[in-house]
N, CA, C and O atoms as a DFTB+ gen file, in Angstrom:
636 C
 N C O
     1  1     247.051      53.327      94.992
     2  2     246.398      52.029      95.010
     3  2     246.135      51.554      96.435
     4  3     245.098      50.945      96.697
     5  1     247.051      51.821      97.354
     6  2     246.872      51.361      98.721
     7  2     245.722      52.069      99.408
     8  3     245.023      51.454     100.213
     9  1     245.502      53.350      99.114
    10  2     244.374      54.068      99.703
    11  2     243.067      53.398      99.292
    12  3     242.124      53.336     100.081
    13  1     243.010      52.905      98.082
    14  2     241.823      52.195      97.613
    15  2     241.579      50.938      98.451
    16  3     240.430      50.566      98.689
    17  1     242.633      50.295      98.890
    18  2     242.473      49.114      99.744
    19  2     241.894      49.498     101.109
    20  3     241.081      48.768     101.677
    21  1     242.322      50.649     101.625
    22  2     241.742      51.135     102.876
    23  2     240.248      51.399     102.706
    24  3     239.447      51.073     103.582
    25  1     239.880      51.994     101.569
    26  2     238.464      52.272     101.308
    27  2     237.671      50.973     101.157
    28  3     236.534      50.876     101.620
    29  1     238.269      49.987     100.516
    30  2     237.601      48.690     100.392
    31  2     237.431      48.046     101.766
    32  3     236.393      47.447     102.048
    33  1     238.437      48.167     102.613
    34  2     238.347      47.620     103.970
    35  2     237.267      48.359     104.769
    36  3     236.540      47.743     105.549
    37  1     237.164      49.679     104.575
    38  2     236.113      50.491     105.200
    39  2     234.742      49.914     104.847
    40  3     233.909      49.694     105.725
    41  1     234.518      49.676     103.569
    42  2     233.236      49.127     103.116
    43  2     233.018      47.721     103.675
    44  3     231.908      47.385     104.088
    45  1     234.052      46.913     103.690
    46  2     233.922      45.535     104.184
    47  2     233.561      45.507     105.670
    48  3     232.719      44.712     106.088
    49  1     234.185      46.360     106.456
    50  2     233.880      46.413     107.886
    51  2     232.437      46.868     108.104
    52  3     231.722      46.307     108.934
    53  1     232.016      47.883     107.358
    54  2     230.634      48.355     107.479
    55  2     229.635      47.264     107.095
    56  3     228.620      47.084     107.768
    57  1     229.920      46.545     106.025
    58  2     229.015      45.477     105.603
    59  2     228.973      44.338     106.622
    60  3     227.917      43.748     106.849
    61  1     230.113      44.030     107.234
    62  2     230.140      42.995     108.272
    63  2     229.338      43.438     109.499
    64  3     228.623      42.636     110.100
    65  1     229.459      44.715     109.868
    66  2     228.687      45.246     110.995
    67  2     227.192      45.215     110.676
    68  3     226.375      44.874     111.532
    69  1     226.846      45.569     109.449
    70  2     225.442      45.543     109.032
    71  2     224.894      44.118     109.081
    72  3     223.767      43.897     109.526
    73  1     225.682      43.164     108.627
    74  2     225.241      41.766     108.644
    75  2     225.010      41.289     110.075
    76  3     224.034      40.591     110.349
    77  1     225.907      41.665     110.986
    78  2     225.718      41.277     112.382
    79  2     224.462      41.933     112.962
    80  3     223.727      41.305     113.724
    81  1     224.220      43.190     112.601
    82  2     223.037      43.890     113.116
    83  2     221.756      43.260     112.589
    84  3     220.779      43.132     113.328
    85  1     221.749      42.870     111.338
    86  2     220.569      42.211     110.765
    87  2     220.342      40.867     111.455
    88  3     219.209      40.515     111.780
    89  1     221.404      40.133     111.672
    90  2     221.303      38.792     112.245
    91  2     220.989      38.816     113.744
    92  3     220.139      38.055     114.207
    93  1     221.668      39.684     114.507
    94  2     221.573      39.639     115.975
    95  2     220.936      40.875     116.602
    96  3     220.652      40.879     117.800
    97  1     220.711      41.905     115.826
    98  2     220.217      43.193     116.313
    99  2     221.170      43.797     117.351
   100  3     220.742      44.421     118.322
   101  1     222.460      43.596     117.122
   102  2     223.495      44.241     117.925
   103  2     224.721      44.413     117.054
   104  3     224.914      43.688     116.078
   105  1     225.550      45.383     117.420
   106  2     226.780      45.646     116.679
   107  2     227.934      45.561     117.673
   108  3     227.984      46.310     118.648
   109  1     228.840      44.659     117.420
   110  2     229.995      44.473     118.281
   111  2     230.877      45.722     118.275
   112  3     230.977      46.414     117.262
   113  1     231.507      46.000     119.401
   114  2     232.442      47.127     119.497
   115  2     233.635      46.956     118.559
   116  3     234.308      47.931     118.224
   117  1     233.889      45.747     118.146
   118  2     235.011      45.474     117.264
   119  2     234.913      46.258     115.952
   120  3     235.932      46.714     115.433
   121  1     233.726      46.418     115.419
   122  2     233.567      47.091     114.125
   123  2     233.914      48.578     114.179
   124  3     234.672      49.042     113.326
   125  1     233.394      49.353     115.146
   126  2     233.832      50.752     115.219
   127  2     235.332      50.881     115.487
   128  3     235.992      51.771     114.950
   129  1     235.857      49.996     116.314
   130  2     237.304      50.032     116.590
   131  2     238.088      49.788     115.306
   132  3     239.080      50.467     115.041
   133  1     237.645      48.819     114.508
   134  2     238.331      48.547     113.241
   135  2     238.269      49.747     112.312
   136  3     239.249      50.044     111.629
   137  1     237.130      50.448     112.269
   138  2     237.017      51.636     111.414
   139  2     237.974      52.732     111.859
   140  3     238.583      53.402     111.025
   141  1     238.110      52.919     113.172
   142  2     239.029      53.941     113.689
   143  2     240.471      53.571     113.357
   144  3     241.245      54.426     112.928
   145  1     240.837      52.315     113.551
   146  2     242.201      51.867     113.254
   147  2     242.498      51.992     111.760
   148  3     243.577      52.444     111.379
   149  1     241.554      51.595     110.922
   150  2     241.742      51.740     109.471
   151  2     241.881      53.207     109.075
   152  3     242.696      53.549     108.218
   153  1     241.081      54.076     109.704
   154  2     241.209      55.497     109.391
   155  2     242.583      56.020     109.790
   156  3     243.195      56.790     109.050
   157  1     243.066      55.608     110.946
   158  2     244.418      56.027     111.369
   159  2     245.440      55.580     110.339
   160  3     246.365      56.323     110.011
   161  1     245.274      54.369     109.830
   162  2     246.196      53.865     108.812
   163  2     246.151      54.665     107.523
   164  3     247.197      55.004     106.970
   165  1     244.962      54.970     107.038
   166  2     244.857      55.731     105.794
   167  2     245.332      57.162     105.995
   168  3     245.925      57.746     105.088
   169  1     245.081      57.739     107.169
   170  2     245.549      59.104     107.438
   171  2     247.072      59.153     107.472
   172  3     247.680      60.084     106.943
   173  1     247.681      58.156     108.090
   174  2     249.149      58.091     108.109
   175  2     249.702      57.850     106.709
   176  3     250.703      58.451     106.319
   177  1     249.051      56.976     105.961
   178  2     249.502      56.672     104.605
   179  2     249.465      57.922     103.726
   180  3     250.401      58.193     102.974
   181  1     248.372      58.676     103.832
   182  2     248.230      59.902     103.036
   183  2     249.080      61.045     103.577
   184  3     249.438      61.963     102.839
   185  1     249.397      60.987     104.849
   186  2     250.152      62.072     105.466
   187  2     249.338      63.340     105.615
   188  3     249.889      64.441     105.597
   189  1     248.039      63.195     105.762
   190  2     247.178      64.368     105.848
   191  2     246.898      64.742     107.301
   192  3     245.861      64.387     107.860
   193  1     247.820      65.448     107.887
   194  2     247.635      65.888     109.265
   195  2     246.839      67.185     109.334
   196  3     246.255      67.498     110.371
   197  1     246.811      67.938     108.248
   198  2     246.111      69.218     108.236
   199  2     244.609      69.098     108.342
   200  3     243.961      69.988     108.893
   201  1     244.038      68.024     107.830
   202  2     242.579      67.876     107.847
   203  2     242.084      66.934     108.947
   204  3     240.886      66.665     109.035
   205  1     242.979      66.439     109.772
   206  2     242.557      65.511     110.823
   207  2     241.543      66.148     111.767
   208  3     240.639      65.471     112.257
   209  1     241.688      67.453     112.025
   210  2     240.739      68.128     112.906
   211  2     239.323      68.059     112.338
   212  3     238.364      67.863     113.085
   213  1     239.186      68.219     111.022
   214  2     237.864      68.166     110.391
   215  2     237.251      66.773     110.494
   216  3     236.039      66.633     110.662
   217  1     238.079      65.759     110.394
   218  2     237.608      64.379     110.541
   219  2     237.202      64.121     111.996
   220  3     236.167      63.510     112.261
   221  1     238.017      64.587     112.920
   222  2     237.718      64.409     114.339
   223  2     236.439      65.157     114.715
   224  3     235.649      64.669     115.523
   225  1     236.235      66.330     114.137
   226  2     235.014      67.097     114.383
   227  2     233.786      66.335     113.879
   228  3     232.732      66.369     114.513
   229  1     233.919      65.657     112.757
   230  2     232.830      64.810     112.243
   231  2     232.503      63.698     113.232
   232  3     231.338      63.434     113.531
   233  1     233.548      63.054     113.732
   234  2     233.385      61.970     114.696
   235  2     232.635      62.455     115.939
   236  3     231.652      61.848     116.365
   237  1     233.114      63.554     116.506
   238  2     232.508      64.091     117.729
   239  2     231.067      64.533     117.470
   240  3     230.183      64.280     118.289
   241  1     230.831      65.189     116.342
   242  2     229.489      65.687     116.030
   243  2     228.481      64.547     115.954
   244  3     227.400      64.633     116.536
   245  1     228.829      63.487     115.244
   246  2     227.876      62.386     115.104
   247  2     227.788      61.547     116.372
   248  3     226.759      60.926     116.634
   249  1     228.855      61.525     117.157
   250  2     228.763      60.823     118.441
   251  2     227.794      61.558     119.363
   252  3     226.973      60.925     120.026
   253  1     227.880      62.879     119.412
   254  2     226.980      63.664     120.258
   255  2     225.531      63.540     119.760
   256  3     224.614      63.340     120.556
   257  1     225.331      63.658     118.445
   258  2     223.992      63.491     117.873
   259  2     223.452      62.090     118.178
   260  3     222.308      61.934     118.605
   261  1     224.281      61.093     117.957
   262  2     223.869      59.715     118.221
   263  2     223.553      59.476     119.687
   264  3     222.597      58.773     120.013
   265  1     224.357      60.064     120.576
   266  2     224.110      59.906     122.011
   267  2     222.759      60.513     122.393
   268  3     222.038      59.964     123.226
   269  1     222.424      61.646     121.781
   270  2     221.119      62.264     122.043
   271  2     219.991      61.357     121.565
   272  3     218.978      61.218     122.250
   273  1     220.154      60.741     120.400
   274  2     219.141      59.808     119.887
   275  2     219.056      58.558     120.760
   276  3     217.971      58.019     120.979
   277  1     220.199      58.101     121.256
   278  2     220.247      56.919     122.118
   279  2     219.502      57.167     123.426
   280  3     218.758      56.304     123.893
   281  1     219.702      58.351     124.019
   282  2     219.033      58.633     125.296
   283  2     217.521      58.702     125.141
   284  3     216.788      58.533     126.115
   285  1     217.054      58.950     123.927
   286  2     215.607      58.976     123.664
   287  2     215.096      57.614     123.195
   288  3     213.908      57.458     122.913
   289  1     215.988      56.636     123.112
   290  2     215.587      55.296     122.712
   291  2     215.332      55.150     121.219
   292  3     214.665      54.208     120.792
   293  1     215.857      56.075     120.425
   294  2     215.605      56.048     118.982
   295  2     216.555      55.093     118.267
   296  3     216.146      54.371     117.358
   297  1     217.817      55.089     118.674
   298  2     218.783      54.150     118.096
   299  2     219.570      53.498     119.230
   300  3     219.563      53.971     120.366
   301  1     220.242      52.411     118.895
   302  2     221.009      51.669     119.889
   303  2     222.424      52.205     120.054
   304  3     222.911      52.988     119.239
   305  1     223.060      51.775     121.108
   306  2     224.424      52.206     121.395
   307  2     225.419      51.770     120.328
   308  3     226.338      52.516     119.991
   309  1     225.239      50.570     119.801
   310  2     226.124      50.103     118.729
   311  2     225.985      50.955     117.480
   312  3     226.965      51.219     116.784
   313  1     224.753      51.386     117.200
   314  2     224.509      52.267     116.057
   315  2     225.257      53.587     116.232
   316  3     225.846      54.107     115.284
   317  1     225.228      54.122     117.451
   318  2     225.915      55.392     117.740
   319  2     227.406      55.252     117.473
   320  3     228.006      56.089     116.798
   321  1     227.997      54.192     118.005
   322  2     229.445      53.999     117.845
   323  2     229.811      53.761     116.385
   324  3     230.810      54.293     115.902
   325  1     229.010      52.968     115.681
   326  2     229.300      52.696     114.272
   327  2     229.166      53.965     113.436
   328  3     229.999      54.226     112.568
   329  1     228.129      54.751     113.690
   330  2     227.907      55.974     112.931
   331  2     229.033      56.978     113.185
   332  3     229.511      57.615     112.246
   333  1     229.453      57.124     114.418
   334  2     230.543      58.055     114.737
   335  2     231.852      57.595     114.105
   336  3     232.599      58.406     113.557
   337  1     232.130      56.298     114.178
   338  2     233.374      55.782     113.593
   339  2     233.366      55.918     112.073
   340  3     234.401      56.206     111.471
   341  1     232.209      55.715     111.451
   342  2     232.115      55.907     109.999
   343  2     232.289      57.375     109.645
   344  3     232.911      57.704     108.636
   345  1     231.736      58.266     110.479
   346  2     231.845      59.711     110.221
   347  2     233.287      60.186     110.280
   348  3     233.630      61.188     109.653
   349  1     234.127      59.492     111.014
   350  2     235.545      59.842     111.098
   351  2     236.200      59.866     109.719
   352  3     237.169      60.594     109.505
   353  1     235.688      59.090     108.805
   354  2     236.244      59.000     107.459
   355  2     235.863      60.189     106.580
   356  3     236.365      60.320     105.464
   357  1     234.986      61.048     107.072
   358  2     234.492      62.174     106.280
   359  2     234.825      63.489     106.965
   360  3     234.829      63.580     108.192
   361  1     235.102      64.503     106.162
   362  2     235.313      65.828     106.719
   363  2     233.964      66.417     107.093
   364  3     232.928      65.985     106.587
   365  1     233.980      67.395     107.971
   366  2     232.739      67.939     108.526
   367  2     231.806      68.494     107.444
   368  3     230.588      68.434     107.613
   369  1     232.330      69.024     106.353
   370  2     231.461      69.556     105.296
   371  2     230.728      68.445     104.539
   372  3     229.792      68.730     103.793
   373  1     231.133      67.200     104.716
   374  2     230.454      66.066     104.093
   375  2     229.352      65.478     104.977
   376  3     228.611      64.597     104.542
   377  1     229.244      65.964     106.214
   378  2     228.264      65.397     107.146
   379  2     226.814      65.527     106.679
   380  3     226.046      64.580     106.847
   381  1     226.405      66.668     106.095
   382  2     225.007      66.712     105.630
   383  2     224.694      65.608     104.616
   384  3     223.632      64.989     104.681
   385  1     225.606      65.364     103.690
   386  2     225.385      64.296     102.704
   387  2     225.348      62.935     103.391
   388  3     224.526      62.087     103.046
   389  1     226.227      62.723     104.356
   390  2     226.264      61.454     105.081
   391  2     224.975      61.240     105.873
   392  3     224.384      60.161     105.821
   393  1     224.542      62.257     106.600
   394  2     223.315      62.131     107.392
   395  2     222.090      61.917     106.504
   396  3     221.210      61.121     106.829
   397  1     222.043      62.630     105.391
   398  2     220.923      62.459     104.462
   399  2     220.899      61.036     103.902
   400  3     219.845      60.402     103.843
   401  1     222.060      60.546     103.495
   402  2     222.132      59.191     102.937
   403  2     221.731      58.148     103.975
   404  3     220.999      57.210     103.657
   405  1     222.201      58.302     105.208
   406  2     221.846      57.355     106.272
   407  2     220.350      57.413     106.554
   408  3     219.702      56.375     106.695
   409  1     219.801      58.621     106.637
   410  2     218.369      58.770     106.928
   411  2     217.510      58.176     105.810
   412  3     216.521      57.496     106.082
   413  1     217.883      58.430     104.559
   414  2     217.112      57.877     103.439
   415  2     217.196      56.355     103.417
   416  3     216.191      55.678     103.202
   417  1     218.376      55.825     103.636
   418  2     218.534      54.363     103.671
   419  2     217.739      53.772     104.842
   420  3     217.142      52.705     104.704
   421  1     217.727      54.451     105.982
   422  2     216.949      53.990     107.129
   423  2     215.456      54.005     106.843
   424  3     214.734      53.091     107.241
   425  1     214.992      55.039     106.154
   426  2     213.580      55.116     105.781
   427  2     213.182      54.005     104.829
   428  3     212.135      53.378     104.994
   429  1     214.021      53.763     103.833
   430  2     213.749      52.681     102.885
   431  2     213.751      51.334     103.611
   432  3     212.896      50.485     103.358
   433  1     214.704      51.146     104.504
   434  2     214.787      49.899     105.261
   435  2     213.526      49.684     106.098
   436  3     212.978      48.582     106.126
   437  1     213.068      50.729     106.774
   438  2     211.851      50.606     107.582
   439  2     210.637      50.286     106.707
   440  3     209.796      49.469     107.083
   441  1     210.549      50.927     105.549
   442  2     209.432      50.640     104.635
   443  2     209.469      49.192     104.149
   444  3     208.430      48.540     104.049
   445  1     210.651      48.700     103.851
   446  2     210.786      47.308     103.406
   447  2     210.362      46.352     104.526
   448  3     209.665      45.368     104.276
   449  1     210.782      46.644     105.752
   450  2     210.407      45.784     106.879
   451  2     208.898      45.784     107.092
   452  3     208.308      44.736     107.352
   453  1     208.276      46.943     106.983
   454  2     206.820      47.027     107.136
   455  2     206.130      46.299     105.988
   456  3     205.179      45.549     106.210
   457  1     206.599      46.515     104.767
   458  2     205.976      45.890     103.593
   459  2     206.052      44.369     103.654
   460  3     205.137      43.680     103.202
   461  1     207.124      43.854     104.203
   462  2     207.272      42.403     104.284
   463  2     206.693      41.829     105.568
   464  3     206.813      40.633     105.833
   465  1     206.064      42.686     106.362
   466  2     205.425      42.206     107.582
   467  2     206.397      41.700     108.619
   468  3     206.066      40.808     109.400
   469  1     207.598      42.261     108.640
   470  2     208.594      41.781     109.585
   471  2     208.465      42.416     110.964
   472  3     209.150      42.007     111.901
   473  1     207.603      43.399     111.093
   474  2     207.305      43.927     112.416
   475  2     206.177      43.102     113.015
   476  3     205.362      42.537     112.285
   477  1     206.129      43.032     114.309
   478  2     205.088      42.253     114.979
   479  2     203.712      42.868     114.785
   480  3     203.555      44.088     114.742
   481  1     202.763      42.031     114.673
   482  2     201.377      42.483     114.617
   483  2     200.746      42.238     115.982
   484  3     201.420      41.829     116.928
   485  1     199.457      42.492     116.070
   486  2     198.729      42.240     117.315
   487  2     198.803      40.765     117.706
   488  3     198.785      40.439     118.893
   489  1     198.887      39.875     116.721
   490  2     198.921      38.441     117.011
   491  2     200.165      38.049     117.804
   492  3     200.155      37.053     118.528
   493  1     201.214      38.817     117.671
   494  2     202.465      38.481     118.354
   495  2     202.567      39.052     119.749
   496  3     203.642      39.014     120.348
   497  1     201.486      39.579     120.283
   498  2     201.521      40.247     121.579
   499  2     201.886      39.296     122.716
   500  3     202.327      39.749     123.772
   501  1     201.713      38.000     122.526
   502  2     201.988      37.047     123.591
   503  2     203.477      36.689     123.699
   504  3     203.867      36.007     124.647
   505  1     204.302      37.123     122.772
   506  2     205.722      36.771     122.808
   507  2     206.434      37.544     123.915
   508  3     205.935      38.550     124.419
   509  1     207.602      37.049     124.272
   510  2     208.384      37.704     125.319
   511  2     208.720      39.136     124.924
   512  3     208.836      39.451     123.739
   513  1     208.871      39.987     125.906
   514  2     209.157      41.410     125.667
   515  2     210.451      41.592     124.872
   516  3     210.492      42.408     123.952
   517  1     211.502      40.854     125.207
   518  2     212.781      40.973     124.503
   519  2     212.631      40.572     123.038
   520  3     213.225      41.190     122.155
   521  1     211.830      39.527     122.785
   522  2     211.600      39.100     121.405
   523  2     210.833      40.147     120.627
   524  3     211.133      40.396     119.459
   525  1     209.835      40.772     121.264
   526  2     209.069      41.832     120.596
   527  2     209.962      43.017     120.275
   528  3     209.893      43.572     119.179
   529  1     210.805      43.408     121.230
   530  2     211.687      44.554     121.012
   531  2     212.640      44.264     119.856
   532  3     212.868      45.127     119.008
   533  1     213.194      43.063     119.818
   534  2     214.112      42.700     118.745
   535  2     213.383      42.699     117.403
   536  3     213.899      43.203     116.405
   537  1     212.186      42.131     117.389
   538  2     211.440      42.012     116.146
   539  2     210.938      43.371     115.656
   540  3     210.820      43.587     114.450
   541  1     210.645      44.281     116.576
   542  2     210.139      45.593     116.201
   543  2     211.258      46.597     115.941
   544  3     210.983      47.746     115.595
   545  1     212.492      46.192     116.100
   546  2     213.597      47.128     115.885
   547  2     214.037      47.103     114.421
   548  3     213.846      46.121     113.705
   549  1     214.617      48.194     114.018
   550  2     215.177      48.308     112.673
   551  2     216.683      48.121     112.807
   552  3     217.311      48.819     113.604
   553  1     217.278      47.208     112.058
   554  2     218.732      47.035     112.127
   555  2     219.419      48.233     111.449
   556  3     219.851      48.152     110.299
   557  1     219.504      49.343     112.195
   558  2     219.954      50.597     111.617
   559  2     221.420      50.564     111.183
   560  3     221.864      51.434     110.435
   561  1     222.171      49.565     111.648
   562  2     223.542      49.401     111.177
   563  2     223.584      49.219     109.668
   564  3     224.535      49.635     109.006
   565  1     222.547      48.595     109.134
   566  2     222.448      48.415     107.685
   567  2     222.296      49.765     106.987
   568  3     222.918      50.003     105.951
   569  1     221.473      50.647     107.548
   570  2     221.284      51.983     106.970
   571  2     222.558      52.817     107.097
   572  3     222.909      53.562     106.182
   573  1     223.243      52.691     108.221
   574  2     224.499      53.429     108.419
   575  2     225.528      52.967     107.399
   576  3     226.193      53.787     106.767
   577  1     225.657      51.658     107.238
   578  2     226.623      51.114     106.274
   579  2     226.288      51.553     104.858
   580  3     227.164      52.012     104.125
   581  1     225.036      51.418     104.471
   582  2     224.628      51.787     103.111
   583  2     224.854      53.273     102.857
   584  3     225.387      53.651     101.814
   585  1     224.448      54.120     103.811
   586  2     224.618      55.559     103.644
   587  2     226.085      55.963     103.531
   588  3     226.447      56.773     102.677
   589  1     226.920      55.399     104.389
   590  2     228.346      55.734     104.360
   591  2     229.003      55.234     103.069
   592  3     229.849      55.922     102.498
   593  1     228.623      54.062     102.617
   594  2     229.196      53.527     101.378
   595  2     228.736      54.349     100.184
   596  3     229.508      54.571      99.251
   597  1     227.484      54.803     100.202
   598  2     226.997      55.654      99.104
   599  2     227.791      56.953      99.038
   600  3     228.205      57.376      97.958
   601  1     228.006      57.588     100.191
   602  2     228.741      58.854     100.198
   603  2     230.216      58.631      99.858
   604  3     230.837      59.473      99.208
   605  1     230.769      57.520     100.287
   606  2     232.164      57.196      99.957
   607  2     232.276      56.698      98.519
   608  3     233.381      56.562      97.993
   609  1     231.151      56.428      97.889
   610  2     231.077      55.832      96.558
   611  2     232.118      56.226      95.554
   612  3     232.774      55.345      94.998
   613  1     232.312      57.512      95.284
   614  2     233.315      57.890      94.275
   615  2     234.710      57.361      94.576
   616  3     235.444      56.981      93.664
   617  1     235.081      57.335      95.865
   618  2     236.393      56.802      96.224
   619  2     236.433      55.287      96.094
   620  3     237.471      54.717      95.758
   621  1     235.313      54.639      96.359
   622  2     235.264      53.177      96.217
   623  2     235.306      52.751      94.752
   624  3     235.814      51.678      94.427
   625  1     234.776      53.587      93.880
   626  2     234.761      53.243      92.459
   627  2     236.145      53.318      91.818
   628  3     236.352      52.817      90.713
   629  1     237.076      53.938      92.507
   630  2     238.446      54.035      91.983
   631  2     239.250      52.767      92.206
   632  3     240.429      52.718      91.852
   633  1     238.642      51.744      92.782
   634  2     239.368      50.495      93.063
   635  2     239.852      49.866      91.825
   636  3     240.482      48.810      91.874
């Protein structure tokens, strides 16, 4: 039962990070830190030291991938940290499912933003550069949270 509480806390932290990203277009460092601390707690509770390497490999893999995307200006630094911290909860063989879920959720999110006209049009060209960048960005923390919760789904349903 207690492991289920850790999973619920995992989902709650991700949803809080997503809400902050939607509202402010930034993700506080507090959220990835909370995910890492919660993972340490669940790992200690389960006593699973044998698979910690696989979880750590997931973390490193998505941090490196995210850093590469960040250097190209594709995603933000907060997105990288949140995605890596969420990946810590999954073993490396689950990464393809996690990446697919995040990518699909990100695609749907971008389509919704375009459909609702939430990206700037030519008429908004006179706004400040920072405002345009914020308005033209996708709050990818929402896609990361949704994708991770979908993949964690079976464990969350055991609550």
